[in-house]
VEXDREN-2710 file (C-alpha; in Angstrom, 1 decimal):
% VEXDREN-2710
k/r/px/py/pz
1/MET/-5.2/-9.8/37.2
2/SER/-8.3/-8.0/38.5
3/GLY/-9.8/-4.8/37.2
4/ASN/-8.9/-3.1/34.0
5/THR/-5.7/-3.9/32.3
6/LYS/-4.0/-0.8/30.7
7/ILE/-1.6/-1.4/27.8
8/LEU/0.3/1.7/26.7
9/ILE/2.3/1.8/23.5
10/LEU/4.8/4.5/22.8
11/GLY/5.5/5.2/19.1
12/ALA/3.5/4.5/15.9
13/GLY/6.3/3.0/13.9
14/TYR/6.1/-0.4/12.3
15/GLY/6.4/-2.3/15.6
16/GLY/4.1/-0.1/17.6
17/VAL/1.3/-0.1/15.1
18/HIS/1.6/-3.9/14.6
19/VAL/1.4/-4.5/18.4
20/ALA/-1.6/-2.2/18.8
21/LYS/-3.5/-3.7/15.9
22/LYS/-3.0/-7.3/16.9
23/LEU/-3.8/-6.7/20.6
24/ALA/-6.9/-4.8/19.7
25/LYS/-8.1/-7.6/17.5
26/LYS/-7.3/-10.3/20.2
27/TYR/-9.1/-8.4/22.9
28/LYS/-11.8/-6.9/20.8
29/LYS/-14.6/-8.2/23.0
30/ASN/-12.8/-7.8/26.3
31/ASP/-13.8/-4.5/27.7
32/SER/-11.4/-4.8/30.6
33/ILE/-8.4/-4.5/28.3
34/GLN/-7.6/-0.8/27.4
35/ILE/-5.0/0.0/24.7
36/THR/-3.5/3.5/24.2
37/LEU/-1.1/4.4/21.4
38/VAL/0.9/7.7/21.8
39/ASP/2.9/9.3/19.0
40/LYS/4.0/12.9/18.2
41/ASN/2.5/12.6/14.7
42/PRO/-1.1/11.8/13.8
43/PHE/0.1/9.4/11.1
44/HIS/2.1/6.2/10.6
45/THR/5.1/6.9/8.3
46/LEU/6.3/4.3/5.9
47/MET/9.9/4.8/6.7
48/THR/11.2/2.4/4.0
49/GLU/9.5/4.5/1.3
50/LEU/10.8/8.0/2.3
51/HIS/13.4/8.0/-0.5
52/GLU/10.6/8.0/-3.0
53/VAL/9.3/11.3/-1.5
54/ALA/12.7/12.8/-1.2
55/GLY/13.5/11.8/-4.8
56/GLY/10.3/13.3/-6.2
57/ARG/8.8/10.0/-7.4
58/VAL/5.6/9.9/-5.4
59/HIS/3.3/12.4/-3.8
60/PRO/4.2/13.2/-0.2
61/GLU/1.0/11.8/1.3
62/SER/1.8/8.3/-0.2
63/VAL/4.1/7.5/2.8
64/GLN/1.6/8.6/5.4
65/ILE/-1.3/6.6/6.8
66/GLU/-3.4/8.5/9.3
67/LEU/-3.6/6.7/12.6
68/SER/-7.3/7.6/12.9
69/LYS/-7.9/5.5/9.8
70/ILE/-5.8/2.6/10.9
71/PHE/-7.6/2.4/14.3
72/SER/-11.0/3.8/13.5
73/ARG/-12.9/0.5/14.1
74/THR/-10.7/-0.7/16.9
75/LYS/-10.6/-0.2/20.7
76/VAL/-7.2/1.6/20.4
77/ASN/-7.2/5.1/21.8
78/VAL/-4.9/7.2/19.7
79/VAL/-3.2/10.1/21.3
80/THR/-1.1/12.7/19.4
81/ASP/1.3/14.1/21.9
82/TYR/4.9/14.5/22.9
83/ILE/6.4/12.1/25.5
84/GLU/8.0/14.1/28.3
85/LYS/8.7/11.5/31.0
86/VAL/8.6/7.8/31.4
87/ASP/8.6/6.6/35.0
88/THR/8.9/2.8/35.0
89/ASP/9.1/2.7/38.8
90/ASN/5.6/4.2/39.3
91/LYS/4.4/2.9/35.9
92/THR/3.3/6.2/34.5
93/VAL/4.1/8.2/31.3
94/THR/3.7/11.9/31.2
95/THR/3.1/13.7/27.9
96/SER/2.7/17.4/27.2
97/TYR/-1.0/17.3/27.8
98/GLY/-1.7/14.2/29.8
99/LYS/-0.5/11.6/32.3
100/TYR/-1.0/7.8/31.7
101/GLU/-0.8/4.8/34.0
102/TYR/-0.1/1.5/32.6
103/ASP/0.1/-2.2/33.5
104/TYR/2.1/-3.0/30.4
105/LEU/4.3/-0.6/28.5
106/VAL/5.6/-1.1/24.9
107/VAL/8.4/1.2/23.9
108/GLY/8.7/1.6/20.2
109/THR/10.0/5.2/19.9
110/GLY/12.5/4.2/17.1
111/SER/15.9/5.4/16.1
112/GLU/17.6/8.5/14.7
113/PRO/20.6/9.2/12.6
114/ALA/24.1/8.8/14.1
115/PHE/26.8/11.2/13.1
116/PHE/29.9/9.5/14.7
117/GLY/31.3/12.8/15.7
118/VAL/31.9/14.1/12.2
119/PRO/31.9/17.9/12.4
120/GLY/29.5/19.9/10.2
121/ILE/26.9/17.2/9.4
122/LYS/24.2/18.5/11.6
123/GLU/24.7/22.1/10.4
124/HIS/25.2/21.5/6.7
125/GLY/24.0/17.9/5.9
126/PHE/20.6/16.4/5.3
127/THR/19.3/13.2/7.0
128/LEU/16.5/10.9/5.7
129/TRP/14.8/9.6/8.8
130/SER/11.4/11.3/8.9
131/PHE/8.8/12.7/6.7
132/GLU/10.0/16.2/7.4
133/ASP/13.5/15.1/6.3
134/ALA/12.2/13.8/3.0
135/MET/10.3/16.9/2.2
136/ARG/13.4/19.1/3.2
137/ILE/15.6/17.1/0.7
138/ARG/13.0/17.2/-2.0
139/LYS/12.6/21.0/-1.8
140/HIS/16.4/21.6/-1.5
141/ILE/17.2/19.5/-4.6
142/GLN/14.6/21.4/-6.6
143/THR/16.0/24.7/-5.3
144/MET/19.5/23.7/-6.4
145/PHE/18.4/23.1/-10.0
146/SER/16.4/26.3/-10.0
147/LEU/19.4/28.3/-8.8
148/ALA/21.9/26.5/-11.0
149/ALA/19.8/27.4/-14.1
150/LYS/20.6/31.0/-13.5
151/GLU/24.2/30.7/-12.2
152/ARG/26.9/32.0/-14.6
153/ASN/29.8/31.0/-12.4
154/GLU/30.8/27.6/-13.6
155/ALA/32.4/26.5/-10.3
156/LYS/29.4/27.7/-8.3
157/ARG/27.1/25.9/-10.6
158/LYS/29.1/22.7/-10.4
159/GLU/28.8/22.9/-6.6
160/MET/25.1/23.3/-6.8
161/LEU/24.7/20.4/-9.2
162/THR/26.8/17.9/-7.3
163/PHE/24.7/15.7/-5.0
164/VAL/26.4/13.4/-2.5
165/VAL/24.9/10.5/-0.7
166/ALA/27.0/9.3/2.3
167/GLY/26.5/5.6/3.1
168/SER/25.7/2.6/1.0
169/GLY/23.2/0.7/3.1
170/PHE/19.5/0.4/2.2
171/THR/18.7/4.1/2.7
172/GLY/21.7/5.4/0.9
173/ILE/21.5/3.3/-2.2
174/GLU/17.7/3.7/-2.5
175/MET/18.1/7.5/-2.2
176/ALA/20.9/7.5/-4.8
177/GLY/18.7/5.5/-7.1
178/GLU/15.9/8.1/-6.9
179/LEU/18.4/10.8/-7.8
180/LEU/19.5/8.8/-10.8
181/GLU/16.0/8.8/-12.2
182/TRP/15.0/12.3/-11.1
183/LYS/17.9/14.2/-12.5
184/SER/16.7/14.0/-16.1
185/LYS/13.3/15.5/-15.4
186/LEU/14.8/18.3/-13.2
187/ALA/17.4/19.1/-15.8
188/LYS/14.7/19.4/-18.5
189/GLU/12.3/21.4/-16.3
190/HIS/15.0/24.0/-15.3
191/ASN/16.8/24.1/-18.6
192/VAL/20.0/22.7/-17.1
193/ASP/22.6/20.7/-19.0
194/GLU/22.2/17.2/-17.6
195/LYS/25.9/16.5/-18.3
196/GLU/26.8/19.0/-15.5
197/VAL/24.8/17.0/-12.9
198/LYS/27.1/14.9/-10.8
199/LEU/25.9/12.1/-8.4
200/LEU/28.1/10.3/-5.9
201/VAL/27.8/7.7/-3.3
202/VAL/30.6/8.0/-0.7
203/GLU/31.2/4.9/1.5
204/ALA/33.8/4.5/4.3
205/MET/34.1/0.7/3.8
206/SER/35.6/-1.1/0.8
207/THR/32.2/-2.7/-0.2
208/ILE/28.6/-1.5/-0.6
209/LEU/25.3/-3.1/0.4
210/ASN/26.9/-5.3/3.0
211/MET/23.6/-6.8/4.0
212/LEU/23.4/-8.5/0.5
213/ASP/25.6/-11.2/-0.9
214/ARG/28.5/-10.0/-3.1
215/GLN/26.8/-11.1/-6.4
216/GLN/23.7/-9.1/-5.8
217/ALA/25.7/-6.1/-4.5
218/ALA/27.8/-6.2/-7.6
219/LYS/24.7/-6.1/-9.8
220/ALA/23.5/-3.0/-8.0
221/GLU/26.8/-1.3/-8.3
222/ALA/27.1/-2.1/-12.0
223/TYR/23.6/-0.7/-12.6
224/MET/24.3/2.5/-10.8
225/SER/27.7/3.0/-12.6
226/GLU/26.1/2.4/-16.0
227/HIS/23.6/5.1/-15.3
228/GLY/26.1/7.7/-14.2
229/MET/26.5/7.3/-10.5
230/GLU/30.0/7.6/-9.2
231/ILE/30.8/5.3/-6.2
232/LEU/33.7/6.2/-3.9
233/LYS/34.7/3.4/-1.6
234/ASP/37.2/3.5/1.2
235/SER/36.4/7.2/1.5
236/PRO/35.4/8.2/5.0
237/ILE/34.0/11.7/5.4
238/VAL/35.9/13.7/8.0
239/GLU/34.3/17.1/7.7
240/VAL/31.3/18.8/6.2
241/THR/31.1/22.5/5.3
242/LYS/28.5/24.6/3.7
243/GLY/30.3/24.3/0.4
244/GLY/31.6/20.8/0.4
245/ILE/32.9/17.7/2.1
246/LYS/36.4/16.6/3.0
247/LEU/37.5/12.9/2.8
248/LYS/40.1/11.2/4.9
249/SER/42.3/11.0/1.9
250/GLY/42.4/14.8/1.8
251/GLU/40.2/15.1/-1.3
252/GLU/37.6/17.8/-1.1
253/ILE/34.3/17.6/-3.1
254/PRO/32.5/20.9/-3.6
255/THR/28.8/20.4/-3.0
256/GLN/25.8/22.0/-1.3
257/THR/24.0/18.7/-0.9
258/LEU/25.1/15.9/1.4
259/ILE/22.5/13.3/2.3
260/TRP/23.8/11.4/5.3
261/THR/22.7/7.8/5.7
262/CYS/25.7/6.3/7.4
263/GLY/24.2/4.9/10.6
264/ILE/21.4/5.1/13.2
265/GLN/21.2/5.0/16.9
266/ALA/18.4/4.8/19.5
267/ASN/16.1/7.8/19.8
268/GLN/17.9/10.0/22.3
269/GLU/14.7/10.6/24.3
270/SER/14.9/6.9/25.3
271/SER/18.0/7.6/27.3
272/GLU/15.7/9.3/29.9
273/TYR/13.5/6.2/30.3
274/GLY/15.7/4.7/33.0
275/LEU/16.2/1.5/31.1
276/GLU/19.4/-0.4/30.4
277/LYS/21.1/0.5/27.1
278/GLY/23.2/-1.5/24.7
279/ARG/25.0/-0.7/21.4
280/ALA/24.2/2.6/19.8
281/GLY/22.0/3.5/22.8
282/ARG/19.4/0.9/22.0
283/LEU/17.4/-0.6/24.8
284/LEU/18.5/-4.0/26.0
285/SER/15.9/-6.7/26.1
286/ASN/15.8/-10.3/27.1
287/GLU/14.5/-13.3/25.0
288/TYR/10.9/-12.3/25.9
289/MET/11.4/-8.8/24.5
290/GLN/11.1/-7.4/28.0
291/ALA/13.4/-4.5/29.0
292/ILE/16.1/-5.8/31.3
293/GLY/14.9/-5.7/34.9
294/LYS/11.4/-4.5/34.0
295/LYS/9.0/-7.4/33.4
296/ASP/6.1/-5.1/32.5
297/VAL/8.1/-3.1/29.9
298/PHE/8.5/-4.5/26.4
299/VAL/10.8/-3.1/23.7
300/VAL/9.8/-3.3/20.0
301/GLY/11.4/-2.4/16.6
302/ASP/14.6/-0.4/15.9
303/ILE/15.2/0.6/19.5
304/THR/15.4/-3.1/20.6
305/TYR/18.8/-4.7/21.2
306/TYR/18.8/-8.4/21.8
307/GLU/21.5/-10.8/20.8
308/GLU/20.2/-14.1/19.4
309/GLU/23.8/-14.9/18.7
310/PRO/26.8/-13.4/20.5
311/GLY/27.7/-10.0/19.1
312/LYS/24.8/-10.0/16.6
313/GLY/21.9/-7.7/17.7
314/THR/18.4/-7.6/16.2
315/PRO/18.7/-5.9/12.8
316/GLN/16.9/-2.6/12.3
317/ILE/14.6/-3.7/9.6
318/VAL/10.8/-3.8/9.2
319/GLU/10.6/-7.6/9.5
320/ALA/12.5/-7.5/12.8
321/ALA/10.0/-4.9/14.1
322/LEU/7.1/-7.1/13.2
323/GLN/8.6/-10.2/14.6
324/THR/9.7/-8.6/17.9
325/GLY/6.1/-7.2/17.9
326/ASP/4.6/-10.7/17.6
327/THR/6.7/-11.9/20.5
328/ILE/5.4/-9.0/22.6
329/ILE/1.8/-9.6/21.7
330/SER/2.1/-13.2/22.6
331/ASN/3.8/-12.5/25.9
332/ILE/1.5/-9.7/27.0
333/ALA/-1.4/-12.0/26.4
334/ALA/0.4/-14.8/28.3
335/SER/1.0/-12.5/31.2
336/ILE/-2.6/-11.4/31.3
337/GLU/-3.9/-15.0/31.1
338/ASN/-1.2/-16.4/33.4
339/LYS/0.3/-18.6/30.8
340/GLU/3.9/-19.3/29.9
341/MET/5.8/-16.7/27.9
342/SER/7.4/-17.5/24.5
343/LYS/11.0/-16.7/23.5
344/PHE/11.8/-14.6/20.5
345/LYS/13.0/-16.5/17.5
346/SER/13.7/-14.6/14.3
347/ASN/12.8/-15.8/10.9
348/TYR/13.9/-13.2/8.4
349/HIS/13.1/-13.8/4.8
350/GLY/15.8/-11.7/3.1
351/PHE/16.5/-8.2/1.9
352/MET/15.4/-6.0/-1.0
353/VAL/17.0/-2.8/-2.3
354/SER/15.4/-0.7/-5.0
355/ILE/17.5/1.6/-7.2
356/GLY/14.8/4.0/-8.5
357/GLY/11.5/2.7/-9.6
358/ARG/12.6/0.4/-12.3
359/TYR/15.4/-1.7/-10.9
360/CYS/15.8/-3.8/-7.7
361/VAL/18.1/-6.5/-6.3
362/ALA/16.7/-9.0/-3.7
363/ASN/17.7/-12.0/-1.8
364/LEU/14.5/-13.7/-0.6
365/SER/14.6/-17.0/1.3
366/GLY/17.6/-18.0/-0.8
367/MET/16.2/-16.8/-4.1
368/LYS/18.4/-14.2/-5.8
369/LEU/16.4/-11.8/-8.0
370/SER/17.2/-8.6/-9.9
371/GLY/15.4/-6.3/-12.2
372/PHE/11.7/-6.6/-12.9
373/PHE/10.9/-9.7/-10.7
374/ALA/12.9/-8.3/-7.7
375/MET/10.9/-5.0/-8.0
376/LEU/7.7/-6.9/-8.3
377/MET/8.4/-8.9/-5.2
378/LYS/9.2/-5.6/-3.4
379/HIS/5.8/-4.3/-4.3
380/LEU/4.0/-7.5/-3.2
381/VAL/5.8/-7.4/0.1
382/ASN/4.8/-3.7/0.6
383/LEU/1.2/-4.6/-0.3
384/HIS/1.2/-7.5/2.2
385/TYR/2.3/-5.2/4.9
386/LEU/-0.2/-2.4/4.0
387/TRP/-3.0/-5.0/3.9
388/GLY/-2.3/-5.8/7.5
389/VAL/-2.2/-2.1/8.5
390/ASN/-5.2/-0.7/6.8
391/GLY/-6.7/-3.3/4.4
392/ILE/-7.9/-2.6/1.0
393/ASN/-7.8/1.2/1.5
394/ALA/-4.0/1.3/2.0
395/CYS/-3.4/-1.2/-0.8
396/TYR/-5.6/0.8/-3.2
397/HIS/-3.8/4.1/-2.5
398/TYR/-0.4/2.3/-2.8
399/LEU/-1.3/1.0/-6.3
400/ILE/-2.5/4.5/-7.3
401/HIS/0.7/6.2/-6.2
402/GLU/3.1/3.5/-7.4
403/PHE/1.5/2.6/-10.7
404/PHE/-1.6/4.5/-11.9
405/SER/-0.5/8.0/-11.0
406/MET/3.3/7.5/-11.6
407/GLU/4.9/10.3/-13.6
408/ASP/8.0/10.1/-15.8
409/LYS/7.8/6.4/-16.3
410/ARG/9.4/5.7/-12.9
411/SER/8.0/2.3/-12.2
412/ILE/8.5/-1.3/-13.5
413/MET/5.5/-0.8/-15.8
414/ARG/7.1/2.4/-17.1
415/GLY/4.2/4.7/-18.2
416/HIS/1.9/2.0/-19.5
417/LEU/-0.4/2.0/-16.5
418/SER/-0.3/5.7/-15.7
419/SER/-1.0/7.1/-19.2
420/LYS/-4.1/9.3/-19.1
421/GLY/-6.9/9.6/-21.6
422/ASN/-10.0/11.7/-21.8
423/ARG/-13.1/9.7/-20.8
424/LEU/-15.2/11.7/-23.2
425/TRP/-14.4/9.4/-26.0
426/LEU/-15.9/6.5/-24.1
427/ILE/-19.4/8.0/-23.9
428/PRO/-20.5/6.8/-27.4
429/LEU/-19.3/3.2/-26.6
430/ARG/-21.0/3.3/-23.2
431/LEU/-24.3/4.5/-24.6
432/PHE/-24.2/2.0/-27.5
433/MET/-23.4/-1.0/-25.2
434/GLY/-26.1/0.2/-22.9
435/ILE/-28.7/0.1/-25.7
436/ILE/-27.5/-3.3/-26.9
437/TRP/-27.7/-4.9/-23.4
438/LEU/-31.1/-3.4/-22.8
439/LEU/-32.4/-4.7/-26.1
440/GLU/-30.9/-8.2/-25.4
441/GLY/-32.7/-8.3/-22.0
442/LEU/-36.0/-7.1/-23.5
443/LYS/-35.8/-9.7/-26.3
444/LYS/-35.4/-12.5/-23.7
445/PHE/-38.2/-11.0/-21.6
446/VAL/-40.8/-11.2/-24.4
447/GLY/-39.1/-14.1/-26.3
448/GLU/-36.5/-13.9/-29.2
449/GLY/-38.9/-15.3/-31.8
450/THR/-41.7/-13.0/-30.8
451/TRP/-39.4/-10.0/-30.7
452/SER/-38.1/-10.9/-34.2
453/ASP/-41.7/-10.8/-35.5
454/LYS/-43.2/-7.9/-33.7
455/GLY/-40.3/-5.7/-32.5
456/PHE/-41.0/-3.1/-29.8
457/LYS/-44.8/-3.8/-30.1
458/ALA/-44.2/-7.1/-28.4
459/LEU/-43.5/-5.3/-25.1
460/PHE/-47.1/-4.3/-24.8
461/ASP/-48.2/-7.9/-24.9
462/GLY/-45.9/-9.0/-22.2
463/PRO/-43.9/-12.3/-22.0
464/ALA/-44.8/-14.6/-25.0
465/SER/-44.6/-18.4/-25.1
466/ASP/-40.9/-18.3/-26.0
467/SER/-40.0/-15.9/-23.1
468/TRP/-37.0/-16.7/-20.9
469/ILE/-39.1/-16.0/-17.8
470/LYS/-42.0/-18.4/-18.4
471/ALA/-42.2/-21.4/-16.1
472/GLY/-41.2/-24.6/-17.8
473/ASN/-39.7/-22.8/-20.7
474/ILE/-36.1/-24.0/-20.6
475/LYS/-33.6/-22.1/-22.8
476/MET/-30.4/-23.3/-21.3
477/PRO/-28.8/-26.0/-23.4
478/PHE/-28.0/-28.2/-20.3
479/GLU/-28.9/-31.8/-21.0
480/TRP/-29.7/-32.6/-17.4
481/VAL/-32.6/-30.0/-17.3
482/GLN/-34.0/-30.7/-20.8
483/THR/-36.9/-33.0/-20.0
484/ALA/-39.5/-34.4/-22.3
485/ALA/-42.1/-32.2/-20.7
486/ASN/-40.5/-28.9/-21.5
487/SER/-38.5/-29.7/-24.6
488/GLY/-41.6/-29.8/-26.7
489/ALA/-42.7/-26.4/-25.4
490/SER/-39.2/-25.0/-26.0
491/GLU/-39.1/-26.3/-29.6
492/ALA/-42.5/-24.8/-30.4
493/ALA/-41.7/-21.5/-28.8
494/SER/-38.4/-21.2/-30.7
495/ALA/-39.8/-22.1/-34.1
496/GLY/-40.0/-18.5/-35.2
497/ALA/-36.7/-17.4/-33.6
498/ALA/-34.0/-15.9/-35.7
499/ALA/-31.1/-18.1/-36.6
500/THR/-28.3/-18.2/-34.0
501/PRO/-24.6/-18.1/-34.8
502/THR/-22.4/-21.2/-34.5
503/PRO/-21.2/-21.4/-30.9
504/ILE/-17.5/-20.8/-30.2
505/LEU/-17.4/-24.0/-28.1
506/SER/-19.2/-27.1/-29.4
507/HIS/-19.8/-28.2/-25.9
508/MET/-19.3/-27.1/-22.3
509/PRO/-15.9/-27.8/-20.7
510/SER/-16.1/-30.5/-18.1
511/PHE/-15.2/-28.1/-15.2
512/TYR/-17.9/-25.6/-16.2
513/SER/-20.4/-28.4/-16.6
514/SER/-19.7/-29.5/-13.0
515/ILE/-20.3/-26.0/-11.8
516/MET/-23.5/-25.6/-13.7
517/LYS/-24.8/-29.0/-12.5
518/PHE/-24.3/-27.8/-8.9
519/MET/-25.9/-24.3/-9.5
520/ILE/-28.7/-25.4/-11.8
521/PRO/-29.7/-29.0/-10.8
522/THR/-33.4/-28.9/-11.8
523/PRO/-35.6/-27.3/-14.5
524/GLU/-37.2/-25.1/-11.9
525/VAL/-33.9/-23.6/-10.9
526/ALA/-33.0/-23.2/-14.6
527/VAL/-36.0/-20.9/-15.1
528/TRP/-35.1/-18.8/-12.1
529/PHE/-31.5/-18.6/-13.4
530/GLN/-32.9/-17.4/-16.8
531/ARG/-35.0/-14.8/-15.1
532/MET/-31.8/-13.6/-13.3
533/VAL/-30.1/-13.4/-16.7
534/VAL/-32.9/-11.2/-18.0
535/CYS/-32.7/-8.9/-15.0
536/ILE/-29.0/-8.6/-15.2
537/GLU/-29.0/-7.7/-18.9
538/VAL/-31.7/-5.1/-18.5
539/GLY/-30.0/-3.7/-15.4
540/VAL/-26.6/-3.6/-17.1
541/GLY/-28.1/-1.8/-20.0
542/LEU/-29.9/0.9/-17.9
543/ALA/-26.8/1.3/-15.7
544/LEU/-24.6/2.0/-18.8
545/LEU/-27.1/4.4/-20.3
546/ALA/-27.2/6.3/-17.0
547/GLY/-23.5/6.1/-16.3
548/LEU/-24.3/4.6/-12.9
549/PHE/-22.0/2.1/-11.3
550/THR/-20.3/1.8/-14.7
551/PHE/-17.4/-0.3/-13.4
552/LEU/-19.6/-2.9/-11.8
553/ALA/-22.0/-2.9/-14.8
554/SER/-19.1/-3.4/-17.2
555/ALA/-17.6/-6.1/-15.0
556/ALA/-21.0/-7.9/-15.0
557/SER/-21.1/-7.5/-18.8
558/ALA/-17.7/-9.2/-19.2
559/PHE/-18.8/-11.9/-16.8
560/MET/-22.0/-12.6/-18.7
561/VAL/-20.0/-13.0/-21.9
562/VAL/-17.7/-15.5/-20.3
563/ASN/-20.7/-17.5/-19.1
564/PHE/-22.4/-17.5/-22.4
565/VAL/-19.3/-18.7/-24.2
566/LEU/-18.5/-21.4/-21.6
567/SER/-22.2/-22.5/-21.9
568/ALA/-21.7/-23.1/-25.6
569/MET/-24.5/-20.6/-26.3
570/ALA/-22.5/-17.8/-28.0
571/GLY/-20.6/-17.2/-31.2
572/TRP/-17.6/-15.1/-32.0
573/ASP/-19.8/-12.0/-32.5
574/ILE/-20.4/-11.7/-28.8
575/MET/-16.8/-11.2/-28.0
576/TRP/-16.9/-7.5/-28.8
577/TYR/-19.2/-7.1/-25.7
578/PHE/-16.3/-8.5/-23.6
579/PHE/-13.6/-6.1/-24.9
580/GLY/-16.0/-3.2/-24.9
581/ALA/-16.8/-3.9/-21.3
582/ILE/-13.1/-3.9/-20.4
583/ALA/-12.7/-0.5/-22.1
584/LEU/-15.6/1.0/-20.1
585/MET/-14.2/-0.1/-16.8
586/GLY/-11.8/2.9/-17.0
587/GLY/-14.3/5.3/-15.4
588/ALA/-16.6/5.7/-18.4
589/GLY/-19.5/6.9/-16.1
590/ARG/-17.5/9.8/-14.6
591/THR/-18.0/11.9/-17.7
592/PHE/-21.7/12.9/-18.3
593/GLY/-22.9/10.1/-16.1
594/LEU/-24.3/9.7/-12.7
595/ASP/-21.0/8.2/-11.4
596/TYR/-19.7/11.8/-11.5
597/TRP/-21.8/12.5/-8.4
598/VAL/-22.6/9.1/-7.0
599/ILE/-19.1/7.5/-6.7
600/PRO/-17.5/10.4/-4.8
601/TRP/-20.6/10.5/-2.4
602/ILE/-20.3/6.8/-1.8
603/SER/-16.6/7.0/-1.3
604/LYS/-16.9/9.8/1.2
605/SER/-19.8/8.1/3.1
606/LEU/-18.2/4.7/3.2
607/GLY/-14.9/6.3/4.2
608/ASN/-16.4/8.1/7.1
609/TRP/-18.2/4.9/8.2
610/TRP/-15.4/2.5/7.7
611/LEU/-12.3/4.6/8.3
612/GLY/-13.7/7.2/10.5
613/LYS/-14.4/10.9/9.8
614/ARG/-11.4/13.1/9.9
615/ILE/-11.2/15.5/12.8
616/PRO/-8.5/18.0/13.7
617/VAL/-5.8/16.6/16.0
618/TYR/-6.5/19.4/18.5
619/SER/-10.1/18.2/18.7
620/GLN/-9.4/14.6/19.4
621/GLY/-10.3/13.9/22.9
622/VAL/-8.3/11.7/25.3
623/SER/-10.2/9.0/27.1
624/THR/-10.2/9.9/30.7
625/SER/-10.1/6.2/31.7
626/HIS/-6.4/6.4/30.8
627/LEU/-5.6/9.4/32.8
628/LYS/-4.2/9.4/36.3
629/SER/-6.3/12.4/37.1
630/ASN/-9.5/13.4/35.5
631/LYS/-8.5/17.0/35.8
632/ALA/-7.3/18.4/32.7
633/ASP/-3.9/19.2/31.9
634/LEU/-5.5/18.6/28.4
635/ASN/-7.2/21.9/28.4
636/ARG/-4.2/24.1/29.4
END
């Protein structure tokens, strides 16, 4: 293919972001490959975590990753705009403010809730399929508790405090689990009797969590029932009104809160793309993930419908989005390079369903897990995905939101990791340890025996004969560097030294001895190693005194202790350094220390360099190389 190759990706969901990231990496040095990603939002939404926002467990920003951060150091041109027309015949896409040509189009515009013709859902129900949906539910539930706290009419109050989740799939059960945990806090905050709060899951089928095996589903059901969730099976909803829902059985449940999670269908905008549709309006694709009849159009994620087995379409899960994305990446590359395309072959590893922040059931590659270990695996899977999206930055913020800033003990670690303490009480320890490390370094600089005899006056004389930095003066108790030439000098120099405590270890462990032999093979290297130890001790001391890079200085302090112990050079008295260092790693320099100013400045500077400086969406220019015309609809 001659000239520039234009790859246009519609939708910044799991599949779209994955395809854009991988293609950008593959063609990083190929200037002829141009990649554009279009989405109506300037952020990637973690759809599988929306229930945590809706249920008041995490801060709203925790489920959003700005696209500008994800693609700041890549060749992907991010466009925040609304798609108005997809013309696959002329290979153009028109947005509200631009027009784009493409050689390859990847459609990943996702799905939306399906209502199955049930009257009243759109008008009176809530869906959970976007960030806006999650925020709407969150605000509504808080409002219901606030109003109920002042409502004298018992029937009206009951209606306000009855919360119904329709559907028992991933989304429904995870949303119900959040309500189970949140209700206690809301009741306490608004002075509502928690016994009046009623939570229900309403399912049309006779079983729940049908993507799991029956044993795991039963565990989930038992957990919810034990914690006060009422589960109504074989109970299709036939009508929704402002004040309640009506079941097929004729039963009516008064409620002002129905969260509908019963099904999804293809984004309705995709019906205008002129592509063949399958079940639930999803776009039909072949085994190469190409849209039927369009070899230059690929379909990724929830909107894809491909039957690996008769009657069994691709599941609408994150793993399917990523795997269909991998096939598309491979086949676009194959087409560009005139190679043979590869067929899609799924390899799903299982399912996980969390019920609040403290309980989870999972079926992973044949392993059946529940409780703590299932939830731990869920977090690890999320971290693995986030690492691929935005590296350490995304993982760091995930850990902050899910563990270190978690309120109300709503995580598997309860409140143990999120408890807060004033750093003020660490200042005396920080200063004390800083002085001790500084003195240790100065002692080694002039020589321990000389320091014992002269004290601070020895500093004016410089390094003495027993100094750690003098050439040929070996202080390390490593047999392979203790030669006849320097051992006599060492013995003479240490004659006046203070008595040393009995080492914790009588000799070095064999593995550590091997490491040291590799790192310090000769007496000359041993002296340089000693000099480095002196510099580190002095540096750690000064850093702790100034409160500068306290975390790194404390980590170095703990590391030094471990080295001294393994070298059979330290007694039990040194261990307090180790545990003191661990305590200081909790931000001890942020209170009356230079870290108060330096760390935020470094964080901001590195963030701007590595992740890109934030600019308003309306100020983000669109690369004219992607436009059909250089005239600007963009400025209208």
